[in-house]
N, CA, C and O of each residue as an XYZ file, in Angstrom:
348
protein
N      81.613    -63.854    -27.373
C      82.031    -62.586    -27.937
C      81.994    -61.510    -26.848
O      81.112    -61.482    -25.990
N      82.965    -60.654    -26.922
C      83.003    -59.562    -25.952
C      82.084    -58.435    -26.401
O      81.599    -58.422    -27.532
N      81.859    -57.506    -25.509
C      81.000    -56.356    -25.827
C      81.587    -55.527    -26.959
O      80.860    -55.054    -27.833
N      82.898    -55.353    -26.940
C      83.554    -54.551    -27.974
C      83.384    -55.195    -29.345
O      83.126    -54.505    -30.331
N      83.526    -56.494    -29.406
C      83.361    -57.212    -30.668
C      81.921    -57.092    -31.164
O      81.687    -56.894    -32.356
N      80.962    -57.212    -30.255
C      79.566    -57.074    -30.638
C      79.282    -55.680    -31.173
O      78.585    -55.525    -32.175
N      79.818    -54.670    -30.509
C      79.617    -53.293    -30.952
C      80.190    -53.068    -32.348
O      79.539    -52.450    -33.190
N      81.389    -53.558    -32.599
C      82.016    -53.403    -33.913
C      81.209    -54.139    -34.974
O      81.036    -53.625    -36.079
N      80.716    -55.324    -34.663
C      79.918    -56.104    -35.618
C      78.604    -55.385    -35.950
O      78.197    -55.345    -37.112
N      77.950    -54.826    -34.947
C      76.707    -54.084    -35.184
C      76.974    -52.827    -36.006
O      76.186    -52.486    -36.888
N      78.068    -52.143    -35.729
C      78.402    -50.933    -36.483
C      78.672    -51.263    -37.948
O      78.236    -50.532    -38.837
N      79.377    -52.342    -38.204
C      79.661    -52.749    -39.586
C      78.357    -53.116    -40.303
O      78.167    -52.745    -41.462
N      77.459    -53.839    -39.626
C      76.174    -54.206    -40.245
C      75.350    -52.962    -40.573
O      74.706    -52.907    -41.620
N      75.364    -51.973    -39.693
C      74.601    -50.753    -39.952
C      75.194    -49.971    -41.122
O      74.454    -49.343    -41.879
N      76.488    -50.002    -41.276
C      77.115    -49.312    -42.399
C      76.836    -50.011    -43.724
O      76.822    -49.369    -44.775
N      76.616    -51.308    -43.678
C      76.354    -52.056    -44.903
C      74.894    -51.959    -45.346
O      74.581    -52.273    -46.494
N      74.006    -51.534    -44.464
C      72.596    -51.412    -44.791
C      72.251    -49.922    -44.794
O      71.919    -49.370    -43.745
N      72.325    -49.258    -45.961
C      72.120    -47.805    -45.986
C      70.693    -47.362    -45.694
O      70.482    -46.209    -45.321
N      69.721    -48.229    -45.851
C      68.344    -47.820    -45.577
C      68.148    -47.524    -44.088
O      67.282    -46.726    -43.730
N      68.922    -48.141    -43.238
C      68.834    -47.879    -41.806
C      69.346    -46.476    -41.498
O      68.861    -45.829    -40.569
N      70.305    -46.011    -42.254
C      70.945    -44.735    -42.000
C      70.277    -43.560    -42.702
O      70.715    -42.423    -42.524
N      69.246    -43.790    -43.483
C      68.614    -42.684    -44.197
C      67.768    -41.845    -43.243
O      67.405    -42.294    -42.155
N      67.465    -40.629    -43.666
C      66.709    -39.706    -42.832
C      65.255    -40.141    -42.721
O      64.751    -40.925    -43.525
N      64.601    -39.608    -41.701
C      63.180    -39.923    -41.524
C      62.362    -39.226    -42.611
O      62.861    -38.288    -43.232
N      61.130    -39.651    -42.858
C      60.319    -39.045    -43.914
C      60.080    -37.545    -43.719
O      59.954    -36.812    -44.700
N      60.015    -37.081    -42.473
C      59.790    -35.658    -42.228
C      61.012    -34.863    -42.686
O      60.875    -33.854    -43.378
N      62.194    -35.314    -42.304
C      63.420    -34.588    -42.666
C      63.730    -34.726    -44.153
O      64.271    -33.811    -44.775
N      63.388    -35.855    -44.699
C      63.731    -36.132    -46.086
C      62.637    -35.657    -47.048
O      62.854    -35.600    -48.258
N      61.474    -35.321    -46.513
C      60.310    -34.990    -47.343
C      60.405    -33.652    -48.028
O      61.458    -33.015    -48.050
N      59.289    -33.236    -48.586
C      59.206    -31.984    -49.328
C      59.417    -30.799    -48.379
O      58.870    -30.783    -47.276
N      60.203    -29.813    -48.803
C      60.492    -28.689    -47.910
C      59.295    -27.789    -47.641
O      59.312    -27.037    -46.667
N      58.267    -27.839    -48.461
C      57.102    -26.979    -48.264
C      55.906    -27.695    -47.648
O      54.818    -27.124    -47.570
N      56.092    -28.931    -47.213
C      54.965    -29.650    -46.614
C      54.685    -29.103    -45.215
O      55.600    -28.623    -44.548
N      53.441    -29.170    -44.768
C      53.091    -28.652    -43.441
C      53.834    -29.354    -42.309
O      54.175    -28.736    -41.300
N      54.079    -30.650    -42.486
C      54.775    -31.393    -41.433
C      56.218    -30.906    -41.290
O      56.722    -30.789    -40.173
N      56.880    -30.624    -42.401
C      58.257    -30.128    -42.349
C      58.298    -28.734    -41.745
O      59.188    -28.428    -40.952
N      57.346    -27.888    -42.111
C      57.297    -26.531    -41.550
C      57.050    -26.571    -40.044
O      57.674    -25.826    -39.289
N      56.143    -27.439    -39.613
C      55.865    -27.521    -38.178
C      57.056    -28.095    -37.411
O      57.320    -27.693    -36.278
N      57.768    -29.027    -38.023
C      58.978    -29.551    -37.373
C      60.026    -28.460    -37.236
O      60.693    -28.363    -36.205
N      60.176    -27.640    -38.263
C      61.132    -26.532    -38.190
C      60.721    -25.533    -37.105
O      61.570    -25.031    -36.368
N      59.426    -25.247    -37.009
C      58.953    -24.346    -35.960
C      59.201    -24.931    -34.569
O      59.573    -24.205    -33.647
N      58.999    -26.227    -34.418
C      59.237    -26.874    -33.125
C      60.713    -26.812    -32.756
O      61.057    -26.574    -31.598
N      61.581    -27.025    -33.732
C      63.017    -26.959    -33.475
C      63.414    -25.550    -33.057
O      64.194    -25.381    -32.119
N      62.892    -24.544    -33.736
C      63.205    -23.154    -33.375
C      62.684    -22.811    -31.983
O      63.356    -22.114    -31.223
N      61.493    -23.296    -31.645
C      60.946    -23.051    -30.315
C      61.842    -23.669    -29.239
O      62.146    -23.023    -28.236
N      62.260    -24.907    -29.445
C      63.113    -25.568    -28.459
C      64.476    -24.894    -28.352
O      65.029    -24.789    -27.257
N      65.023    -24.437    -29.478
C      66.275    -23.689    -29.414
C      66.093    -22.383    -28.645
O      66.987    -21.960    -27.912
N      64.939    -21.748    -28.814
C      64.640    -20.530    -28.058
C      64.552    -20.802    -26.566
O      65.043    -20.012    -25.759
N      63.928    -21.920    -26.191
C      63.827    -22.277    -24.773
C      65.217    -22.511    -24.185
O      65.524    -22.031    -23.094
N      66.049    -23.245    -24.907
C      67.408    -23.504    -24.433
C      68.191    -22.193    -24.304
O      68.896    -21.988    -23.316
N      68.070    -21.317    -25.287
C      68.749    -20.026    -25.228
C      68.260    -19.189    -24.063
O      69.062    -18.533    -23.398
N      66.950    -19.196    -23.799
C      66.382    -18.445    -22.678
C      66.934    -18.956    -21.350
O      67.263    -18.159    -20.471
N      67.037    -20.258    -21.196
C      67.579    -20.841    -19.963
C      69.049    -20.475    -19.803
O      69.488    -20.158    -18.697
N      69.815    -20.514    -20.889
C      71.226    -20.150    -20.793
C      71.403    -18.679    -20.440
O      72.290    -18.336    -19.657
N      70.576    -17.808    -21.003
C      70.643    -16.390    -20.641
C      70.268    -16.223    -19.169
O      70.847    -15.381    -18.483
N      69.329    -16.992    -18.680
C      68.969    -16.956    -17.259
C      70.129    -17.351    -16.359
O      70.353    -16.725    -15.323
N      70.873    -18.391    -16.748
C      72.046    -18.793    -15.970
C      73.115    -17.705    -15.986
O      73.747    -17.440    -14.964
N      73.316    -17.083    -17.124
C      74.295    -15.999    -17.212
C      73.884    -14.851    -16.294
O      74.723    -14.297    -15.585
N      72.611    -14.492    -16.301
C      72.120    -13.415    -15.435
C      72.273    -13.786    -13.960
O      72.623    -12.938    -13.139
N      72.014    -15.040    -13.627
C      72.147    -15.496    -12.252
C      73.588    -15.363    -11.765
O      73.839    -14.815    -10.691
N      74.536    -15.870    -12.561
C      75.933    -15.818    -12.142
C      76.468    -14.395    -12.162
O      77.348    -14.055    -11.372
N      75.952    -13.561    -13.050
C      76.363    -12.159    -13.068
C      75.885    -11.455    -11.801
O      76.612    -10.649    -11.220
N      74.660    -11.761    -11.375
C      74.172    -11.157    -10.126
C      74.969    -11.671     -8.931
O      75.243    -10.905     -8.007
N      75.349    -12.951     -8.926
C      76.212    -13.466     -7.854
C      77.533    -12.707     -7.822
O      78.018    -12.354     -6.748
N      78.118    -12.452     -8.990
C      79.392    -11.744     -9.074
C      79.251    -10.319     -8.538
O      80.105     -9.849     -7.788
N      78.164     -9.628     -8.926
C      77.949     -8.259     -8.445
C      77.748     -8.228     -6.935
O      78.288     -7.353     -6.256
N      76.978     -9.173     -6.403
C      76.763     -9.213     -4.958
C      78.051     -9.512     -4.206
O      78.308     -8.920     -3.157
N      78.856    -10.419     -4.727
C      80.126    -10.738     -4.076
C      81.058     -9.536     -4.093
O      81.752     -9.268     -3.112
N      81.074     -8.808     -5.213
C      81.913     -7.614     -5.305
C      81.458     -6.563     -4.300
O      82.290     -5.940     -3.642
N      80.161     -6.361     -4.174
C      79.629     -5.402     -3.217
C      79.920     -5.840     -1.784
O      80.256     -5.013     -0.936
N      79.794     -7.118     -1.519
C      80.082     -7.646     -0.185
C      81.561     -7.460      0.160
O      81.887     -7.090      1.288
N      82.452     -7.709     -0.787
C      83.892     -7.490     -0.572
C      84.185     -6.025     -0.285
O      84.969     -5.713      0.611
N      83.564     -5.129     -1.035
C      83.784     -3.702     -0.842
C      83.290     -3.272      0.541
O      83.948     -2.482      1.218
N      82.140     -3.786      0.956
C      81.601     -3.460      2.267
C      82.489     -4.024      3.377
O      82.735     -3.339      4.370
N      82.965     -5.236      3.229
C      83.812     -5.871      4.231
C      85.131     -5.124      4.378
O      85.640     -4.985      5.490
N      85.696     -4.637      3.263
C      86.964     -3.919      3.312
C      86.810     -2.517      3.896
O      87.805     -1.901      4.277
N      85.574     -1.998      3.975
C      85.371     -0.667      4.528
C      85.388     -0.676      6.057
O      85.549      0.379      6.671
N      85.226     -1.844      6.685
C      85.288     -1.927      8.141
C      86.737     -1.928      8.592
O      87.607     -2.483      7.921
N      86.996     -1.286      9.759
C      88.348     -1.244     10.317
C      88.314     -1.857     11.698
O      87.395     -1.610     12.478
N      89.314     -2.653     11.994
C      89.424     -3.265     13.308
C      90.056     -2.254     14.243
O      91.086     -1.665     13.918
N      89.454     -2.049     15.393
C      89.957     -1.097     16.395
C      90.826     -1.864     17.378
O      90.392     -2.858     17.959
N      92.055     -1.396     17.562
C      92.957     -2.026     18.535
C      92.531     -1.635     19.939
O      91.998     -0.546     20.155
N      92.758     -2.492     20.857
C      92.422     -2.207     22.241
C      91.311     -3.120     22.684
O      91.264     -4.286     22.290
N      90.451     -2.625     23.470
C      89.341     -3.412     23.932
C      89.240     -3.320     25.434
O      89.623     -2.312     26.026
N      88.734     -4.350     26.047
C      88.555     -4.356     27.506
C      89.921     -4.443     28.167
O      90.750     -5.265     27.774
N      90.161     -3.617     29.152
C      91.438     -3.638     29.897
C      91.406     -4.770     30.910
O      90.377     -5.068     31.517
N      92.552     -5.380     31.069
C      92.603     -6.494     32.019
C      93.363     -6.118     33.226
O      93.512     -6.930     34.140
């Protein structure tokens, strides 16, 4: 059997056995249980960490853009003087 055939066979078996596809006891449990509340808090904390990192990347690239703009403005303010050492 090829890999593709094996994958299709495993997918069909998983679809035929619904207990494999059910949610975990924490997700499926009572909404007011301490374990569910702590899982929700953990998810919110991790989403906050991801958001903080993304805001950091935005700030980093924004500072790169500002520095490049300032560098371009400074470079364009210089003028090349014609002439130089006489030969």
